C-alpha positions in Angstrom: -43.1 -62.9 42.6 -42.0 -65.7 45.0 -38.5 -65.7 47.0 -37.5 -68.9 44.8 -37.8 -66.8 41.8 -35.5 -63.9 43.0 -31.9 -64.0 42.0 -29.3 -64.3 44.4 -28.4 -60.5 44.5 -32.1 -59.7 44.9 -32.2 -62.2 47.9 -29.3 -60.3 49.4 -30.9 -56.9 49.4 -34.5 -57.6 50.5 -35.8 -55.2 53.3 -39.0 -55.8 55.2 -41.5 -53.0 54.8 -44.3 -54.3 56.8 -45.7 -57.5 58.0 -45.4 -60.0 55.1 -44.4 -57.2 53.0 -40.7 -57.4 51.5 -39.0 -55.3 48.7 -35.8 -55.6 47.1 -34.0 -52.5 47.6 -32.3 -50.9 44.5 -29.2 -48.8 44.4 -27.7 -46.9 46.3 -30.0 -47.8 49.0 -28.9 -51.4 49.1 -25.5 -50.4 49.9 -26.1 -48.2 53.0 -25.7 -49.4 56.5 -27.8 -49.0 59.7 -26.8 -46.2 62.5 -28.9 -44.9 65.2 -27.3 -41.2 64.7 -27.6 -41.4 60.8 -26.3 -39.0 58.3 -28.7 -39.7 55.7 -32.2 -40.4 55.0 -33.6 -42.6 52.3 -37.0 -40.8 50.3 -40.0 -43.1 49.0 -38.4 -42.4 45.6 -35.3 -44.2 46.6 -33.0 -41.2 46.5 -30.7 -40.8 49.7 -30.5 -37.3 50.9 -27.9 -36.0 53.4 -29.1 -34.8 57.0 -25.7 -33.1 57.6 -22.5 -32.7 55.8 -20.6 -35.9 55.3 -16.8 -35.7 55.1 -14.9 -37.2 52.4 -14.5 -41.2 53.2 -17.1 -40.9 56.1 -20.0 -44.0 55.6 -23.0 -43.0 54.4 -25.7 -44.6 56.9 -29.5 -44.4 57.6 -31.6 -45.7 60.2 -33.6 -48.6 59.1 -36.4 -48.0 61.2 -36.8 -44.5 59.7 -36.9 -45.7 56.3 -39.0 -49.1 56.5 
């Protein structure tokens, strides 16, 4: 599917997975922000797993380099 066929939401949630290989990130991964010292990691099945206890109200973050 070409970029022109993607919806605006899909274009906003693209992530590069390799040279010339892009993927639309599903929820909830598309809403996670990057941190060099993340508190969670994404799995190949699009689950998000905590790496440590996450306090109520604390932002859930992942390291994009480890999830690409």
